[in-house]
N, C-alpha and C positions, 0 to 999 in steps of 0.2 A: 324497349321495355323499361317502364318506370318502376323502380323499387321503392319509391317514397322515402329516400334518404337512408335506407338500410345499409347500403354499401359504404356510405360516408360514416355512419355510426360504427360499423365494424372497423373502418380505418382508424377512427379516433381511439377505439378500444385497443387496437393493436399498437398504435403509437404510444398510448399511455402505458401499456404493459411493457413495451421495450424500454421506455424511459425509466420505469420503476426497476427493471432488472439492472440497467446500467447504474442507476443511483445506488442500488443495494450493493453491487460489486464495488463501486468506488468507496462507499462508506466502510465496507469490510476491509478494504485495503488501507484506508486511513487509520482505522482502529488497530489493525495488525501492525502497521509501521510504528504507530505511537507506542504500542505495547512493547514491541521489540526494542525500540530505542530506549524506552524508559527502564525496562527490566534487565536488558542485557548490556547496556552501555552506561547509562546515567547512574542507576542504583549501585552497581559494583564499585564505582568510583566515589560515591557519596553514601555509604550504607548507614551513616548515623543521622541522615537528614530526616525530618519529620515526614509523615505520610502526606501532609498537606503540601509540602514543598515538592515531593515526588509527583504528586498529582498535577501540580502546576507545570512541572517539567514535561509531563505527558501531554498536557494541553498545548504547550509551546511546540512540542514535536508535531502534533496534529496541525497546528497553524503553519509551521514551516513546510510540512508536506503539502498542504493545500496551496500555499504560495508557489512552490516549485511546480506543482501539477498545473496550476492556472497559467503560469508563465510558459510552460511547455505547450499547453493547449492554445494559447494565443499566438505563439510564434510558429506553430507547426503549419506548414503550407503543402505538405506532400499528399494529404488525403488519408483515408482510413486504411487503404490497402498497404501503404508503407508502414503503418503501425503493426500490421500483422506480419510483415517481413522481419521486423526487428524484435518481435515478441520472444521467439525461441532463443536467439543469442543473449538477450537480457536475462531470461530465466536460467540459461545455462551458466551464466556468470555467478549466480547465487548458489549453485549446487556445491562447489568446493567449500565455501564458507559454512554452509549448512552441515555438510558431512564432517568437516573438521571439528566444528563446534559440538556436534552430536556424539561423535565417537572417540574423541581424544580425551584420555583421562586427565583430570586436573583436581588436585586436592586443596588448592589454595584460593581459588576464585570461583565465583558463580559464572563469570564470563571468561571463557578461555581467550587469551590474547590472540591466538592464531585465527579464531573465528572472526575477529575484526580485521586483522591484517590480510587475510586471504581475499576478502572482498575488495580491498583497495587496489 
């Protein structure tokens, strides 16, 4: 049965939609990491810097994130299923730092030192 290219067109649409979803997720992660590094690590140590300098530090954090992610992507030889096996352990490592930073009272800093130390 000849469908006249319909199945191929649907395949292209599905491929395009999945690539758009992956790129959206990756973009959100890069923006989130840049915001977190800039507002929770760089800004508390340099609160008197100009907004222009803080913006550039955010751009550098985004660039560093992309370089690390690209190197991991180029060096990874295990396949996509191995990434799903390490997803939960990596997420679980972030939970203590998040909870300590969120619920520990601190009157002196915008960034609690334990929220940085717990992730290390």
